[in-house]
matplotlib code that plots the C-alpha trace (Angstrom):
import matplotlib.pyplot as plt

x = [270.2, 269.6, 268.5, 271.0, 269.6, 270.0, 271.0, 267.6, 265.7, 268.0, 267.4, 263.6, 263.7, 265.7, 263.3, 260.3, 262.1, 262.8, 259.2, 258.0, 260.3, 259.2, 255.6, 255.9, 257.8, 255.1, 252.3, 253.8, 254.6, 251.0, 249.6, 251.5, 250.5, 246.9, 247.2, 248.8, 246.1, 243.3, 244.8, 245.0, 241.7, 241.3, 244.8, 244.4, 240.9, 241.8, 245.4, 244.8, 241.6, 243.5, 246.4, 244.0, 242.3, 245.6, 247.2, 243.9, 243.7, 247.1, 245.9, 243.6, 246.2, 249.3, 247.9, 250.1, 249.8, 253.0, 253.7, 256.8, 255.8, 259.4, 259.5, 256.8, 258.4, 262.2, 264.6, 266.8, 269.9, 268.2, 270.5, 267.7, 267.7, 271.4, 271.4, 268.6, 270.5, 273.6, 271.5, 270.0, 273.4, 275.0, 272.0, 269.8, 266.5, 267.2, 270.2, 269.4, 265.7, 266.7, 268.8, 267.4, 264.1, 264.6, 262.8, 266.0, 265.4, 262.2, 261.6, 260.5, 257.3, 255.6, 252.3, 251.7, 249.0, 248.1, 246.0, 244.2, 242.4, 238.8, 237.3, 240.7, 241.8, 245.2, 246.6, 248.9, 245.8, 244.7, 247.8, 245.8, 243.7, 246.8, 248.5, 245.3, 245.4, 249.1, 248.5, 245.8, 248.3, 250.9, 248.3, 247.2, 247.5, 247.7, 247.3, 249.6, 249.4, 248.0, 250.5, 249.7, 252.1, 252.2, 254.2, 256.9, 257.6, 257.9, 259.3, 262.7, 265.0, 267.3, 271.0, 271.2, 268.8, 267.3, 263.8, 261.3, 262.2, 259.4, 259.1, 260.4, 257.0, 255.6, 258.1, 257.0, 253.3, 254.0, 255.7, 252.7, 250.3, 252.4, 252.4, 248.6, 248.2, 250.4, 247.7, 249.9, 249.5, 251.3, 253.0, 255.2, 256.8, 259.1, 258.8, 260.9, 260.6, 261.9, 264.6, 263.7, 265.6, 264.2, 264.5, 267.5, 269.4, 269.0, 268.2, 265.3, 264.1, 260.3, 259.7, 258.0, 256.0, 254.1, 252.0, 250.2, 252.6, 252.4, 255.0, 254.8, 255.4, 258.8, 260.2, 263.9, 264.1, 260.7, 258.7, 255.6, 252.3, 249.9, 249.9, 247.0, 248.2, 250.7, 252.2, 253.4, 255.2, 255.6, 258.6, 258.6, 261.6, 262.1, 265.2, 264.1, 262.6, 259.6, 257.4, 258.3, 257.4, 254.0, 253.3, 254.3, 251.9, 249.1, 249.9, 249.7, 246.2, 245.0, 246.6, 244.5, 241.4, 242.0, 242.5, 239.2, 237.4, 238.9, 237.9, 234.3, 234.1, 233.4, 235.7, 235.7, 237.8, 237.7, 238.9, 236.0, 238.1, 240.5, 240.4, 242.5, 244.1, 246.4, 249.1, 251.2, 253.9, 251.4, 248.9, 250.2, 250.2, 246.7, 245.5, 247.3, 245.9, 242.4, 242.5, 242.3, 239.3, 237.6, 238.1, 236.0, 232.9, 234.9, 236.6, 233.3, 231.7, 234.8, 234.6, 230.9, 231.8, 234.6, 232.3, 229.7, 232.4, 233.7, 230.2, 229.3, 232.6, 232.3, 228.7, 227.6, 224.4, 224.9, 224.1, 226.2, 229.4, 228.8, 230.8, 229.6, 230.4, 233.9, 234.4, 233.1, 235.3, 238.3, 237.5, 237.0, 240.3, 242.1, 240.4, 241.5, 245.1, 245.1, 244.1, 246.8, 249.4, 248.4, 248.8, 252.3, 253.1, 252.2, 253.9, 257.1, 256.7, 255.2, 253.2, 250.0, 249.6, 246.7, 248.7, 248.4, 244.6, 244.9, 247.1, 244.1, 242.4, 245.5, 245.5, 241.8, 242.3, 245.1, 243.0, 240.1, 242.2, 243.3, 239.7, 238.6, 241.4, 242.3, 243.5, 245.3, 248.7, 251.7, 252.4]
y = [82.1, 85.7, 86.7, 89.2, 92.6, 93.8, 97.4, 98.3, 96.9, 98.8, 102.0, 101.4, 100.9, 104.0, 106.0, 104.7, 105.7, 109.1, 109.7, 108.6, 111.0, 113.9, 113.0, 112.9, 116.2, 117.9, 116.3, 117.6, 121.1, 121.5, 120.3, 123.0, 125.5, 124.7, 124.8, 128.2, 129.5, 128.2, 130.1, 133.4, 133.5, 137.3, 137.9, 135.4, 136.7, 140.4, 140.6, 138.4, 140.5, 143.8, 142.5, 141.3, 144.7, 146.6, 144.4, 144.1, 147.9, 148.0, 145.7, 148.6, 151.4, 149.7, 147.5, 147.6, 145.3, 143.9, 145.7, 143.9, 140.6, 139.5, 139.2, 136.5, 134.4, 135.0, 135.2, 138.3, 136.4, 135.2, 135.1, 136.6, 139.7, 140.0, 139.6, 142.1, 144.6, 144.1, 144.6, 147.8, 149.2, 148.3, 148.8, 151.7, 152.1, 155.5, 154.0, 150.4, 150.6, 152.1, 149.1, 146.2, 145.3, 142.7, 141.5, 140.9, 144.0, 145.6, 149.1, 150.5, 152.5, 152.8, 153.0, 151.1, 151.5, 148.8, 150.4, 147.9, 148.9, 147.9, 145.5, 144.4, 147.8, 149.1, 151.0, 153.0, 154.6, 155.8, 157.9, 160.9, 159.0, 157.3, 160.7, 162.2, 159.4, 160.1, 163.8, 163.1, 161.0, 163.7, 166.3, 164.0, 165.9, 164.5, 166.6, 166.1, 168.4, 171.3, 170.9, 169.6, 167.1, 165.8, 163.2, 165.8, 166.2, 162.4, 161.0, 159.4, 162.0, 161.2, 161.8, 163.4, 166.4, 166.0, 165.5, 162.9, 159.5, 158.4, 155.4, 155.9, 154.7, 158.1, 159.8, 157.5, 158.2, 162.0, 161.6, 159.6, 162.4, 165.0, 163.1, 162.8, 166.5, 167.1, 165.2, 162.1, 158.6, 156.8, 154.7, 157.7, 157.1, 154.1, 151.8, 148.7, 146.0, 145.2, 147.9, 151.1, 154.3, 157.5, 161.0, 161.9, 158.9, 156.8, 153.1, 152.2, 148.8, 148.8, 145.0, 145.4, 148.5, 147.3, 144.2, 142.1, 143.2, 142.2, 143.3, 144.7, 142.1, 142.0, 144.4, 143.8, 145.4, 144.2, 147.3, 147.4, 147.5, 146.7, 146.6, 145.8, 147.3, 149.6, 149.5, 152.7, 152.8, 155.8, 155.4, 157.2, 158.0, 155.2, 156.2, 159.2, 160.3, 158.6, 161.6, 161.2, 157.5, 158.4, 160.9, 158.3, 155.8, 158.3, 159.0, 155.3, 155.2, 158.2, 156.7, 153.5, 155.6, 157.7, 154.5, 153.1, 156.4, 156.4, 152.9, 153.6, 157.0, 158.8, 161.7, 164.2, 163.3, 159.6, 157.5, 155.6, 153.2, 151.9, 149.3, 150.5, 148.4, 149.7, 148.1, 149.6, 148.5, 147.7, 145.8, 142.4, 143.5, 144.8, 141.5, 139.5, 141.7, 141.4, 137.7, 138.6, 140.8, 138.2, 135.5, 137.4, 135.3, 132.0, 132.9, 133.7, 130.4, 128.5, 130.1, 129.0, 125.5, 125.3, 126.5, 123.9, 121.1, 122.1, 121.9, 118.6, 116.9, 117.9, 116.7, 113.2, 111.3, 111.6, 115.2, 115.0, 114.0, 116.2, 119.4, 121.5, 124.8, 123.6, 123.2, 126.8, 128.0, 126.4, 128.2, 131.5, 131.1, 130.6, 133.7, 135.8, 134.3, 135.1, 138.7, 139.1, 137.5, 139.7, 142.8, 141.7, 140.9, 144.4, 146.1, 144.4, 146.0, 143.0, 143.4, 141.6, 139.4, 137.2, 133.9, 134.6, 134.0, 130.3, 130.3, 130.7, 127.7, 125.5, 126.7, 126.0, 122.4, 121.8, 123.2, 121.1, 117.9, 118.8, 119.3, 116.1, 114.1, 115.9, 112.7, 111.0, 109.7, 109.2, 105.5]
z = [89.5, 88.7, 85.3, 83.8, 83.2, 79.6, 78.8, 77.3, 80.3, 82.7, 80.8, 81.0, 84.7, 85.2, 83.1, 85.1, 88.3, 87.0, 86.0, 89.4, 91.1, 88.8, 89.3, 93.1, 93.1, 91.0, 93.0, 96.3, 94.9, 93.5, 96.9, 98.8, 96.1, 96.5, 100.2, 100.0, 97.7, 99.9, 102.9, 101.0, 99.0, 99.0, 97.6, 94.8, 93.9, 93.8, 92.5, 89.3, 88.6, 88.9, 86.8, 84.1, 84.0, 83.8, 81.1, 79.3, 79.0, 77.5, 74.7, 73.5, 74.1, 72.7, 70.0, 66.9, 63.9, 62.4, 59.1, 58.0, 56.5, 56.2, 60.0, 59.8, 57.1, 57.5, 60.4, 61.0, 59.8, 56.6, 53.6, 51.5, 53.6, 53.5, 49.7, 49.3, 51.5, 49.3, 46.2, 47.6, 48.3, 45.0, 42.7, 43.9, 42.2, 40.6, 38.8, 38.1, 36.9, 33.6, 32.8, 34.7, 36.3, 39.0, 42.0, 43.9, 46.0, 47.2, 45.9, 49.2, 49.1, 45.8, 43.9, 40.8, 38.1, 35.6, 32.8, 30.4, 27.3, 27.3, 24.7, 23.6, 22.4, 21.7, 24.7, 22.4, 20.8, 24.3, 25.1, 26.0, 28.6, 30.0, 30.5, 32.1, 34.7, 35.2, 35.7, 38.3, 40.2, 40.1, 41.3, 44.2, 47.5, 51.0, 54.1, 57.0, 60.0, 57.9, 55.0, 51.6, 50.0, 46.4, 44.6, 43.9, 47.6, 48.2, 44.9, 44.4, 42.7, 39.8, 40.2, 36.8, 37.1, 40.6, 39.2, 40.1, 38.7, 36.3, 34.1, 30.6, 29.2, 30.2, 27.8, 25.0, 25.6, 25.6, 22.2, 21.0, 22.1, 20.5, 17.2, 17.4, 18.0, 14.9, 12.8, 12.7, 14.2, 16.9, 14.3, 13.7, 17.1, 16.8, 19.7, 19.9, 22.5, 25.1, 24.6, 22.9, 22.0, 23.4, 21.8, 23.9, 22.7, 25.8, 25.5, 27.9, 29.0, 28.8, 29.0, 32.3, 31.3, 28.2, 28.3, 25.7, 23.0, 19.3, 16.7, 13.2, 10.5, 8.9, 11.6, 12.2, 15.6, 16.9, 16.4, 18.6, 16.7, 19.4, 23.3, 25.6, 28.9, 30.4, 33.9, 35.6, 38.9, 41.2, 43.5, 46.9, 49.0, 51.5, 53.5, 55.5, 58.8, 60.4, 59.4, 55.8, 55.9, 57.5, 54.8, 52.1, 53.7, 53.6, 50.0, 49.2, 50.8, 48.8, 45.7, 46.1, 46.7, 43.6, 41.5, 42.8, 42.0, 38.5, 37.8, 38.9, 37.2, 40.4, 39.6, 36.6, 33.6, 34.5, 31.5, 29.9, 27.8, 30.5, 33.2, 36.2, 38.8, 41.6, 43.7, 46.5, 48.9, 51.6, 49.4, 50.5, 54.2, 53.8, 52.4, 55.1, 57.8, 56.3, 57.2, 60.9, 60.2, 58.1, 60.8, 63.4, 62.7, 62.7, 66.0, 67.7, 66.4, 67.5, 71.0, 71.3, 70.2, 72.8, 75.5, 74.4, 74.3, 77.7, 79.2, 77.6, 78.4, 82.1, 82.4, 83.5, 84.0, 87.8, 88.5, 91.7, 89.9, 86.8, 86.8, 83.8, 85.5, 86.1, 82.3, 81.8, 84.5, 82.8, 79.5, 81.4, 83.1, 79.8, 78.4, 81.3, 81.0, 77.3, 77.9, 80.5, 78.2, 75.3, 77.5, 78.6, 74.9, 73.8, 76.7, 75.6, 72.1, 70.5, 67.4, 66.4, 63.3, 62.4, 62.9, 66.7, 66.6, 66.9, 70.1, 72.6, 71.2, 71.7, 75.3, 75.7, 74.4, 76.8, 79.7, 78.6, 78.8, 82.3, 83.5, 81.9, 83.5, 86.7, 88.5, 85.7, 86.8, 84.8, 84.0]

ax = plt.figure().add_subplot(projection="3d")
ax.plot(x, y, z, "-o")
ax.set_aspect("equal")
plt.show()
């Protein structure tokens, strides 16, 4: 009697048959490919080398790093991007920042200063030094194609008076300095927190502009007595031509350089009672891109280890059967393929990011497996 074939057994037999058919087809196709390559050695030695040189040269000429970090962490149809775009259209910076400080939308290009009083001092007593730093930022000049540009040329303009949009804390510090020049103290300038009333009657939110705040005792509207730090943000126009964005990027670079010089007292009139920290719209990208530069040593060490592993794994006690140079050739082949693939990637307007550094090592590992087991058959 015949034993009945169960459904699972029949599926397994069909799967084995399918694998054998695929294996035979691949084996035959690779046999004919190898035969074709062996009959045309000059073509397959020269053409790949020429293509590698051509595409490798494009890596140097068309190399562009990815500057939009959102591309790396969110798809184009991300709901977060859609919501942020809606927030930008409904709540523009020059209108919403006076009432609400929110991270729902990105402010575009900007430079931000955090000024901290040294030795636990009161930042309100250092209004003159804060305004000196502010003035140096406003006077900062960047040269682009023979023209000098300042913050006034690049700033976001207010809808009310078409002037540069500045944080309201600047107005408060100017009132404090005026009070000090009038032989008074900063206590004569009433500052409530987080909402305060300015001289022109406007109510301004300064909860994100003063830090380390303590209040006067028995104050009904939370009058500020002490503050350790102040945060000032300089917003740059973001929706404009490419040239304007390039100038704004250069201004951000000069802004960081100025903040570094002020913190180390390398420029005249540097504040001696303030700690200065800077932040710009590209600070996160700069730190992310720095990981690729810091990984140079690790990448070189990893490449040496891969070469060593390929040599050892292809060596045997029998010198006739050992093929160490075959392992080195496999690594060299993968390196050439990676250079060619990188050239094609940049020609198609691809942009580099440091997460791509690990791809060649995955390819080398796969190639190493092939060279270690060249005759391994599928079960």
